[in-house]
N, C-alpha and C positions, 0 to 999 in steps of 0.2 A: 504494500500500500504506500502510495507517495503522499508526502506532506511537505509543505513549504519549509525550507530550512531556515535556521537562524544564522546570523553572522555571514552575510555576503553583501556585495555591492553590485549595483547595475552599472556596467561600463557604458552601455548605450541601450537602445531598444531591444537588442538581441543578446548581447554578451554579458556574462556575469563573472565576478571574481569572488571566490570563496575565501573567507578570512578566518575560518575555524582553526586551521593548523598552519605550520610554517611553509607549506607548499604554495599557498596563495594561488590555487589553480584558477586560471582564466579559461572559461569554457564558452564555446559557441553552442547554439542550440543543438541538442542531441548528444553533446559530449559529456563524458563521465569523469569525475575527478580521480586523483591517484588513489583515494580510499576505496574506490569501486562501488560506492553506494550513493554518492551525491551527484546529481546531473542537472544540466540546464534543460528545462522543459519550457520551450517557447518564451525564453527570456526571464524565467523564474528558476531559482535554485531549489530543487526538491530533494528530499531524502527518500530512498526506496526501502528503508528498514524502520518503518513506523507501524505500531500496532501488530507486530509479529516478531517471533524469535526463531533463531536457528537451533538453539539449545536451551534447555531448562532442566534444572535438577537441584537437589539438596546436597550440600557439602559441609564437612567440618570447616569452621572458620580457619583452622590451621592449614587447610589445603590451598588457601589463596596465594601465598602464605601470609597469614597475619597471626603472630604469636602473642601479641600484647594488646589485642582488642577482643574483649569478651572471650578469653580462652575457654575451650571446652564446649562452646556453643555451636549450633548449626546455622547455616545461612542459605537462603534460596538464591541460586545462581542462574543468571540469564546471559545469553550472548547472541550475537548476530553473525553476519558475514562481513568481510572487509577489514582493511587495515591501511594506515597511511605510511607504514614502513614495509620493507620487503626483505625481511631477515632471512638469510640463507639457511639458518638453523631453526626456523620456526617450528614449534611443537604442535601448533594448531593450523598448519598451512592449508588444510583442506577446506577450512572455512575462512580463515583470515585472508587468503590470497584468491578468494572466489568473488566474482561479481554478483551483486544481488540479482541481476537480470538472468543469471545462469544457474541460480541455486533453486532446487526443486523441493527442499526439505523444510520450508518455513511452516511454522505453526501460528495461525492467527490468534492473537490474544491482546486484550486491552490492558491498560494500566490498572484498572479496577480489578480485573481478574488476577493479575499478577500479585497485587497487594493482598487480595483475598487468599490466594495460595500461600503467601508468606505468613499470614496471620494464623492459618490452620496447621502449618508445618511444626512438628514437635521440636521443642528446644531451640526455636529459631529466633534470631535477633533482628532479621531484616532481609535486605536484598543486596546481592553482589552483582556488579556489572563486570563481566569477565569473559573468558574463552577467546574472544577476539578483542580488538581495540575499542573500548567503550566510547571514546570521544567521537568515533565515526558514527555512532547512533546517538549523538548528543541530545537531540530533541526528545526522543523516546525515553532515554535515560533520565533526562531532567523532569519530564512529566511524571515518570514513575517515582523518582526521588521525592518530589514535592508531595505527592499523595502519600507515600510511605511515611514521610516525616510527620505528616498531619495525623497519622495513626499511631505514632510513637515508635515506629520501626527505624532501624539504622540503615544507612546506605554506604556501601563499600565499593571502591573502584580499583580494579587491577589493570594498570595502564602502562604504556610505553612512555608516557609523559610528553608526547610530541603534540602539543596543543599550544595555541597562542595565549598570551596572558589574559586578554579581555574575556574570552569564553571561559577560561578556568576560573577567574575571579567571579564571574557571573554565577557559576555553578557551585562554588565552594560553600555557601550557606546551607546547602541541602546535602552535602556529602560529608560523612562522618569519619571515614578512614580511607587511606590509599595504600596500596603497595605499588611502587613505581619500579619498573625495570631500568636499572642503570647498567646498560649492556657492556660498557667499557669506559675507560677514562682516556679515550684516544679518538681524535677526530677522524683519522684515517680509517680506523675500524668502523666507525659509524658510516662513513662514506662508502666503503667497499662492501661491508657485510649487511647494512640495513638500507642503504641509499639515502639515509637521512643525515642529520647533523647532531653533534653532541650538545652545543650551547643551549638550544631550546629546552632540552631535557633538564639541564642544570637550572635554568630559569624556573621551570615548573616546580622542581624540587624545593627551591628557595621560597616560592610563593606558598606552597603547601605547608612548609615548615613554619612560616610566619603566620599561618592561619590557626584556627582552633581545631582543625581536622587532625586526626592521628595519622602518622606517617611511618611506613616501613619501606625498606628497599630490598630488591633482589638483584643479584648479579649471577648470571649463568657463566660458570668458569669453563672456557673452551681452550683446550691445550694448544699452545703456541700462538694463540690469537689475542687473548686478553688476560693471560696469566703471568705476565712479566712482573716480578716482585717489586721492582723500583716504581713502575707505573702504578701498581696496586697501592703502594704506600702513598703515592700522591693522591689517589682517590680517597683513601682513608683519611688523610689529612684534610682534604676538602670537605668530606662529610662531617668530620668532627668540628671543624672551624666554621663552616657555613650553615650547617643544619643542627648540629648538637651531638654531644657524646652519647646521648641516651637514645638516639634513633636506631631501632633494631635493623641489622643487616643480615640478609639470608644469602649464603653462598651455595649455589645449586650445582650439582654435578651434571655435566653434559653427557648426553648419549646421542649417537648419530641420528639426525633428523633432516628431513626435507632435502636440501641440496648439499648438505655438509656431512662428509663421511669420516671425519676425524675420530680417533678412538675415544672412549670414555675418559673423563678427567681422572688422572691417578689420585687415589685417596691420599697419598702422602702430600701431593700438591695442595689439595683442598685443606688438609690439616695445617700445612705451613701457612697458607693464606689466612686461615682462621686465627692462628697465633699472631700473625702480623696485625690483623684487624683488632684483636683484643688489646693490643697495646694502647689504642686510642679510643675504641668504642666499648661501651659497657655491655652491649648485648649483641652477640654474633651467633649465628646458627648455620648448621650445615643441612642442606636439603638434597633430596634424591639419593640419600644414603641411609643406612641403618646405623645410627650413632646416637644412642639415647643421651649420652653425656653432653655432646655438642648440640643437642636439640633442646636441652632443658634450660630453665631460667634460674640463675643463681643471683643472689644479692651482690652487686658490684662492690659493696663496702666490706661485708663480712664473709662472703662466699657461701652463705647458707643457701641450701637448695629450696627454692620457692615453688617451682612448677616442674614436675617431671613429665617429659614427653617421650613416647616410644612410637614412632610413626605418627598416627593421628590419635593415639590414646593419650589423653591429657589428665593429669591429676595434681591438684593443689596439695602440697605437703605442709604448708603453714596454715594451720587452722585459724580462722578469723582474719585472713589476709584481706586488707582493704586499701592496698596501694602503698603500704609501708611495710618494710621487713619487720616481722614480729620479733626478730632476734636483736636487731640493732636500731630499728626505727628509721632506717634510710628510706628515702622516697624512691619508689620503683615505677618506671614509666609503663604501667599496665592499666588499660581502661577496662573497668568492670561494669 
């Protein structure tokens, strides 16, 4: 279903310029943007992913991954097709690299129906916009988020962060938590492996960190491409200085996907980067591996174990935990 898009300019009676993301696509009638879901329809920019979804299901919040936002809860997850990056290693390339006009698996559903589903889902805190790039279905995400918020539900975004400041600022009041992919700390990596740029992602991270929304970061560690220890230290310094020492960082193990056939990330490399990150950041986790110790939350002050995680099994070990370590009273960046 098509719906007029937000954030675009009319260049003349026929052509439009999308201002949602850093591509600033200029489209003649009939042309589709880089995201594969926004097109010029007779001089008007429309979105082809409104009131329908390509994927819907319930996940543990830890699967997003969000470890410090309502740990142990479930969240209703929805996604569409399309993305404004072209990552060679994309894990969801079957939907993210698909045009809306070519996808046959849509399920028609309204914001009201999605919120009703979220309200009746067991142990559920809200809605996660995930699977593909949520900002490509900005209009539907925003309408869902506003309705969900009015019902007391939370809104979570799992994103590549490749969005312009104005649309991000406009949506922030309705979005409670983010996990942003920081794919590398290297412009050449972004240019070659994603076709995008690093700087807009850093700008998005700073905007979110300065807002009231909760922020976590994921980096997929790919052998020989973004695992240089010197460059990684620069990234950790930037996160600590620009975003904060208590922003959780997830280091995820790579497995061959899409166009990239590099071997899986060596566990020793992941563990080494984990140790480097812990020098500056209070909360670092390993993902796509079975490592309960490096997936659990300890107090950065006294090292007391607060939350034990084994895959998606989450257990609070401190009885009565309400955001402060019950052993030393240090404040812990966990939203309950």
